[in-house]
C-alpha positions in Angstrom: 78.3 -20.6 -57.1 81.4 -18.4 -56.9 82.6 -16.7 -53.7 81.8 -13.0 -53.6 83.6 -11.3 -50.7 81.3 -8.2 -51.0 78.2 -10.3 -50.4 77.4 -11.4 -46.9 74.8 -13.9 -45.8 74.2 -12.2 -42.5 74.0 -8.5 -41.9 76.7 -6.9 -39.7 75.5 -7.4 -36.1 74.5 -4.3 -34.2 77.1 -3.0 -31.7 76.3 -4.2 -28.1 74.4 -1.9 -25.9 76.8 -0.1 -23.6 75.8 1.9 -20.6 78.8 4.2 -21.1 77.9 5.0 -24.7 74.1 4.9 -24.2 73.5 5.9 -20.5 69.9 6.9 -21.2 69.1 3.3 -22.1 70.1 2.1 -18.6 69.0 5.0 -16.4 66.7 3.8 -13.6 66.0 0.4 -15.1 66.4 -1.7 -12.0 63.6 -0.1 -9.8 61.3 0.0 -12.8 62.1 -3.6 -13.6 60.9 -4.6 -10.1 57.6 -2.8 -10.5 57.2 -4.3 -14.0 57.7 -7.8 -12.4 55.0 -7.1 -9.8 52.6 -6.0 -12.5 53.3 -9.2 -14.5 52.8 -11.3 -11.4 49.3 -9.8 -11.0 48.5 -10.3 -14.7 49.7 -14.0 -14.4 47.8 -14.7 -11.2 44.4 -13.3 -12.2 43.5 -16.1 -14.6 45.0 -18.7 -12.3 42.9 -17.5 -9.3 39.8 -17.4 -11.6 40.4 -21.0 -12.7 40.8 -22.0 -9.1 37.5 -20.4 -8.1 35.8 -22.1 -11.1 37.2 -25.5 -10.1 36.0 -24.8 -6.5 32.5 -23.9 -7.6 32.4 -26.8 -10.0 33.6 -29.1 -7.2 30.8 -27.9 -4.9 28.1 -28.2 -7.6 29.2 -31.7 -8.5 29.3 -32.8 -4.9 33.1 -33.2 -4.9 33.7 -34.8 -8.3 34.8 -31.5 -9.9 37.7 -31.2 -7.4 39.4 -33.9 -9.5 40.2 -31.1 -11.9 42.4 -29.3 -9.3 45.5 -31.2 -10.5 45.3 -29.3 -13.8 45.8 -26.0 -12.1 49.6 -26.4 -11.6 50.5 -27.5 -15.1 48.1 -25.0 -16.6 49.7 -22.2 -14.6 53.1 -23.1 -15.9 51.9 -23.3 -19.5 50.1 -19.9 -19.1 53.3 -18.3 -17.7 55.5 -19.7 -20.6 53.0 -18.5 -23.2 52.7 -15.1 -21.6 56.5 -14.5 -21.3 57.2 -16.1 -24.7 54.7 -14.1 -26.7 55.2 -10.8 -24.9 59.0 -10.8 -24.8 59.2 -12.4 -28.3 56.5 -10.0 -29.7 57.0 -6.7 -31.5 57.3 -4.6 -28.3 60.0 -7.0 -26.8 58.4 -6.5 -23.4 55.8 -8.0 -21.1 52.8 -5.8 -20.3 54.5 -4.7 -17.0 57.6 -3.8 -18.9 55.6 -1.8 -21.4 53.9 0.1 -18.6 57.3 0.9 -17.1 58.8 1.8 -20.6 61.3 -1.1 -20.6 62.2 -3.6 -23.3 64.4 -6.7 -23.5 67.2 -7.1 -26.1 69.9 -9.6 -26.8 73.3 -8.5 -25.7 74.0 -7.4 -29.3 70.9 -5.2 -29.4 68.6 -7.5 -31.4 65.0 -8.1 -30.3 64.3 -11.5 -28.6 62.3 -14.2 -30.1 59.4 -16.3 -28.6 61.6 -19.2 -27.4 64.1 -16.9 -25.8 61.3 -15.2 -23.9 59.9 -18.5 -22.6 63.4 -19.7 -21.6 64.2 -16.4 -20.0 61.2 -17.0 -17.6 62.2 -20.6 -16.9 65.9 -19.7 -16.2 64.7 -16.8 -13.9 62.4 -19.0 -11.8 64.9 -21.9 -11.6 67.8 -19.6 -10.6 65.8 -17.8 -7.9 64.4 -21.0 -6.6 67.7 -22.9 -6.6 70.0 -20.1 -5.5 67.7 -18.1 -3.3 66.5 -14.6 -4.2 70.0 -13.4 -3.1 71.1 -14.3 -6.6 69.3 -11.1 -7.8 72.2 -9.1 -6.2 74.3 -10.0 -9.2 72.9 -6.8 -10.9 74.9 -4.6 -8.6 78.2 -6.1 -9.7 78.1 -5.5 -13.4 78.0 -2.3 -15.4 75.0 -3.3 -17.5 73.0 -4.1 -14.3 72.1 -7.5 -15.7 70.7 -10.3 -13.5 72.2 -13.8 -13.5 69.6 -15.2 -15.9 70.2 -12.2 -18.3 73.9 -13.0 -18.3 73.4 -16.7 -18.9 71.0 -16.1 -21.8 72.8 -13.1 -23.3 69.9 -10.6 -22.8 69.7 -7.1 -21.3 66.7 -5.0 -20.2 66.9 -1.4 -21.2 64.7 1.7 -21.5 62.6 1.7 -24.6 63.3 4.4 -27.3 60.5 6.7 -26.1 61.9 6.9 -22.5 65.5 7.2 -23.8 64.4 10.1 -26.0 62.6 11.7 -23.1 65.7 11.4 -20.9 67.8 13.0 -23.6 65.3 15.8 -24.0 65.2 16.5 -20.3 68.9 17.3 -20.6 70.1 14.8 -18.0 73.6 15.1 -19.4 73.1 12.8 -22.3 74.4 13.7 -25.7 72.0 14.3 -28.5 72.0 12.0 -31.5 
């Protein structure tokens, strides 16, 4: 096979998302990201609480033998969270349900949508960083122009407004240029 300089194996990568070039993509993301996180915590906790109640009822009905299933609750909760974050962040909307409610989406630093494994790893790195470094690590977002958290920086991701919200901000005339 001959070398053809006009033919490239990979498409030219998208330019990185920049808050100075696309301010409407970054407007008000941090407070809405907190609300999205709270919505996701509720969504994650409902099946876990339901499973705990079922194990409790089963334990009472079986005169205590059913309580032996309680050890499954921890590992099942972790698997549920990884599946939830992986499939939602790696899905077509590139956002968890909470992020969709708040008109947010996650992208790689170059603007590409994330994939399932990146979504799951994003959740793991978030929980590990907050657990190991205290929640004060979340203050990192106030010291970078893209308002990224530590786990976003480590994984090369950024949370931005989705296209619908960005268009709405441009249409409201909040000083953003029309495209």
